[in-house]
N, C-alpha and C positions, 0 to 999 in steps of 0.2 A: 585448561578449558577455554575454548574460543567463544566467549560470551557474545561479543558484538557480532561476530560472523554468524553464529548460530541463530541469534535473534533475527538477523536479516534473512537468513535462509528459511526460517520458519514461515515467513510470509512470501518470499520469492518463489518457493516451490508451488504453492497453490495459485499464485499469480500467473506463473508460466502455464500451468495446467488450464487455468481459466481462459487464457488467450488461445490456446490450442483448441479447446472445446467450443469456443465462440468465434473462431476464425478471425481473430484480430491480432495484429502484431503487438508484441510486448517488448519493452525496452527496460532493462535493469539499469541502475546507476552506473555511470561511466561507460555505457554502451551506446553507440550511435543509433539515433532514431531516424525515421524517414524524414526527408525534407520536402518531398512532393506531396501536396495536399490531397492527391488522389488516393493516398494510402493512410486511412485512419489508424491510430495506434494508441496504446496505453503506455505510460512511463511511470516507474515507481521510484520512491525515495524514502529512506529511513531517517527519521528525525527523532533522536533520543533526548530525554530530559535528564537532569542530574540524578545520579544514583543516590539513594537514601539507605541508611542503615535500618534494617527491619526489626532486628532483635539482638541483643547482647553479642553483637559482632559475629553471628553465625550466618545470617542471611542478609541479602540486600534486596531492596525493592526497586525495581526498574520500571519505567514507563516511557511512552513516547507515542509518535504518530507514524504510521506507515501511510504515506501519501501516494495516491494513484491519480495521475493526470490523464484525463480523457480528452483526446485530441482528434478533431474532425475538421474538414474544410469549413471555413466560415460561411460559405454560401449554402451549406446544407441545413442551416437552421439549428434549433436546439433539440428537436425531437430525437435524432439518433444519439446524441450525447445523453439525454435523459433516459432513453431506453437502456443504454449501456450502463448507466449509473444504477438503474434498477437491477440489472443482471449481476453487477458487481456486489450490490448490497445483499443479494440472495446468498452469495458465497461468504463475503466478509461482513457478517451481521453481528450485532450486539449479542454477546454471550458465546459466540463461536470461539473455539480454542485451536491453536495450531502448534505442533511440536517439531523440534529438530535438535539433534545432538543433546538430548536430555533436558532441553528447555521447553517449557510449555507457556505460550503467550495466550492471553484471553482478551478479546475485544470488549471494551467498556462502552464505546459509543462510536457512531459513524455520522459524519457531517459532510455536506456538499457545499462547495463555494459558489459564489456568483459566476456566471459565464463571462469570460474575457475573450476579446478578439485581438489578434496581433499577427501581422505578416501572413494573412490568408488563413490562419488557424483559429478555430473557436476551441477554447479549453475550459474545462470545469474540473476542479480538484476535489477528490474524495479523501477526506482525512479519517483514517481508521485509528482510533485511540486504543491503546493496548497497555497491559501491565503484566508483570511477572515477578516472581521471586527467584533469586539465584543464590548459590552458595557463595560466601565471601571468599575472595581469593587470598 
């Protein structure tokens, strides 16, 4: 079973669909993102926490954060970033569940970081906290 890959794909699939539906470029981990601030984009990262034994060595409890960075030109202000965060939150909301390869991940909370500005980009990170149970390998 490809646990880590399936966990990532459970979020990557709706993330890519979100980008297509909302006409914004999406970049997965280890994929080049735009460097010209004329092209806003979203980038995603999977951050996992240590795996815990859930019960008598049959299941494991897994949790982590699927982080989406919202990137716009810094001279555009915060409004387009906040609007995109609201759209993302409608898809990746607390209680929503996503499946891939027999793994079902459920979102437990969603947080938004402060806005940072660097090299002409304004960025705000959305942290999507999730958990799941998987069979012990």
